[in-house]
N, C-alpha and C positions, 0 to 999 in steps of 0.2 A: 656665487661664482659666476662672474662676468662671463657671457657667451664670447665663443672667439669671433663670431662677426660682429658683434658689439664692439669689442677691444679695436679689432681692425679699423672699423668705421672711425673710431674715436681717434686713432693715431693718424689717421688719413686727413681726419679735419684738422688737427693738430698741425701736420706736415703743410697743408695748405694756407694755414694761418701765418705759420713761420714764414713762408715764401711770398705772403703778400705785401704790396708795396706800404700798404698801412702799418702793419707790424714793424715792419723794417725802419721807417721813418719814424715811427714812435719810440722804438728800442734804442737808436740813435740819439734821438733828443734826451731821453730819459738817460741814459749812460753818461751824454757830454754834461747834462745840468747835475744830475746828483753824484757820479762817479761812482755810482754802484753796479754791480753785475746785474744783468736781466735775462733769465731766459725762459721760454713759455716751453711746458713740457706735457706730455699726457700723463694721466696718473698710472699707468703701467709702464712707465720708463724707469729703470732702477740704476741707473747710473748717478752719479754725484751731479748736482744741479750746476756748477760753476767749475768743473773741471777745466784747466788750461785757459779760464778767461782771466786775462791781464789785470781786469779790475778786481778779481777775487780777492781774498784775504790772504796775504803771503804765508799766513802760519796754515791756513786750511790747504794750500797747495803743499807743504810740506807733510802735512797730515794726510794728504790723499796717496802718499808715497808709501805707507804702511801698511799691510794688511790687516793689522790689528786697529787700526784708527780708522781706516777704509769702511770697515763691517761697522763699527759704531757710529758713523759719519752717514753711513745709508741705513740704520737703524731710525737715527735721529729723524732724517729727512722722513722715511716711509710714516713715523707717528705723526709726523707735521701734517703730511697730505690727508690721513685718516682724520685727523680732527677737525679738517676743514670743512666745511657745508655749504653755507651760506655767506657767511662775513670772512673778510682775511683772518688768518690766523697766523700768528708767531710765535716759536720755541726757541727755548735755549738750547745750543748744544751742550755736549758733556763738557765741555773747554769755557763756556759762558758766553759763546757768538750767537747773535740774532739770526736766525733764518725764518723768512715770510713766506705766505703761499697766498695768491689772491684765487678764488677759482674762476674758471672763464665756462659760463654755461650756455648751453644749446637747449632751450626749451627747459626742461624740468631736470636734465642731468647734467653732472659734470664731465667735460670731456676733456681738461687739461688746467694746469695751474700755471698764473705769471710768479716765478719766483725770483726773489731779491734778499739780499742781506749780508750774512759774514760779515756783520758790523757788532760795535758794543755801543752802547748808549751812554755809558760813562767811561772815563780814561781809567785804565788798570792800575790799582794801587800796588805798592811792592809788596804787600802782603797777599793780593789776589796773585802776583805773578810766583809767589813762592808755593800758594796752595797748587797752581798750573803745573809747576814743576813736579809736584807729588802725584797728579794725577795722571800726568805723562808716564812716570813709574808704573804706577797702578795699572795702566793700559799695555804696560809691555813695551813702551817705545825706548830702544836700546840705543838710540842715536844721540848726538850731544844735545843735551836738553837746554843747554844757554841758547843754542842756535834758535830751538823752538820759542823759547820766552821771548827773544829777542823780535822774532818775527811777528809774534802775538803783540807784542807793545807797539807794532806799527799797524795793527789793524784801525780800519776805519771807526771813527767814532762820530755817530749821528745823535743829537740830542731827542728825549723822547717825543717833544712837540712835532720836529721836523720828520723824524720818522714815520709818525702816525700820519702827517699830511703827505708823506711818500706813498703810504699806503692805500688813503683817499683816492690819489689821482692813480694808482694801480686798478683799484675796483671801476671807477669810471671807466678806463680803458677795456678791463676784462667784459662791461657790459656791450661797449662797441664792437669787441671783436665776436661777441656771442651774436649780435645782429649781423654782423659782416658774413656768419658762416653759411648762413642760409643761402646769400648771393652767391658765394663761392662754391656750393655743392651744385646750383644750377647753371653756374656759368663756366664750370671747371671746362678747359680744353684739352680733352684727351685723343689718341686717335680710337675714338669709339666704335664699335660695329656698327656698319653702313645701316643696318635697321634700326639701331638705337639711336643713332643719329636722326634718322626719319621718324622716330616715335617720339623725340624730344622736340622736334619743330611741329608734329602734328599737335602735342600737347598744351604747346605753347599758344597755337592759333586757335584752340577749341577750349581752352581752360574753363571758360563759362559755361560751357554746355556739360550734360552728363556725361562722363566719361567711363568708360568699364574696361577692364583687362582684354576682354574676347575682342571689343571693337578696334584697338590701338593694335593689338597682334594682328588682326585680320588686315588693318591697313598698311601694315609692313609686311605682308606676307609671310609670316611667321605663325605656327600654332602656339595657342596659349600656354602649353606646358614650358616650349623652348624658349618662348619670348620672356616668361617671367623669371627663367633661369639666368637667361643674357642680361636682361634688363638691372637685375640686382647686381649680377657680376660688375657691369660695367658702371651703374650710377653709384654703386653702395647701399642703394637705398631700394625698398619695395615700390612696386607701381603706386600704391596707394599713397604710400609717404610723399613720393615724388610729387604726385598731382596735388596733394596737399599743402606742398612747400612753394609749387608755383602759384596757386591761389593765394598762399598768405603773403607773398612777396608782393603781388598785385595790389592787394588789399592794403599792404604798408604804404605802397605809394600813394594810394588814395587818399589815406589817411594824414598825407603831409599837406593836405589842402586843409586848413581847420574850417573851412565852409562845409565840407561833405561830411555827413554824419556816418555815425559807425555802421549802422544798419545799412546805409546805402553803400558803403565800402564793401561790407560782406558779399551783397547781390551782384554787386560789380565785378569782383573778383572771382565768382562762379560758384558761391556757396548757395545752397537752396533753403537751408536751416540755419536760423540765429544760434539756436542751441549747438547745433553742432559745429558751427564756425567758432563759438567762443570756446568750445572743448578743444577743437583743432588749434586756434590761436594759442591759447594757452600751453599746450604740449608743445608746440613748434618755439615759440617766442619767448617761454618762460614767463609771461605774466599776462594779465586779462588784457582785452582790447582797450577798456577805459584806461589801466592803467599805463598802457602804452601810448595813448595819445594824452594822457597828463604830461607824461614823462616830454613828450613834443612840445606842450604847451610851456612846460616850465623851462624848458631849452631855448625857446624862442623869446621870453621875456627875461632871461638872464642877461 
């Protein structure tokens, strides 16, 4: 079972990403280009992904109004997110519509999913529509079945090749969101406790030095115990994790220069040990320093 603090941190990160200019610009471009709905949701969000979305399937909008069908849709959505680990995943709902989820990873954990879909890969056949009417009866839908079938026939049809390309684009964007999340955590503007504001500035100035919890607590005139609790409340991170993320962010900036070696970037960021640096980098970024550098080189040569 996921600890409550971890759930809250994931939700907080997803909320920050959803509010970011990068996500809002990309989501608008994606929707304008593909005509498909797009949502970014935490794994612990149990509502329907595209409810009330004007680009969603008209059939799904009708289905969402029925308790029986809503429960079936929620179950299908939960199965989808549980099945997704590293690569994007696609599942058909009970009505045959495709729904896809692309994991957004921060370090080695999934904090949320980019979800799109409510599409068909082929135009529905008359026989398929007849079977749909039978499934509606089996689900206990007591409304006008013809109305549901007509709405289903208007669902967006996206050929398999095009749909796979859309998911590849979302996978690239999900990786960018993962990279952005660390910056958002460190740059978040909130009405922090004055002592925590000073502590963050102290860490930013001295991240290349050996920093201890006791030292920083003393620098802001707080006891170690109260500083530790307040720092976690205000930032959503432990002191150790926050310092590690500050250092990793500086390392990533150094690695943008192709002439800077990975070891040089590690020491410039404040790490005293290359083995510790590699371990922390993988935990925060989700890949090794050499893989990150390789991805930068690939992007520059593209």
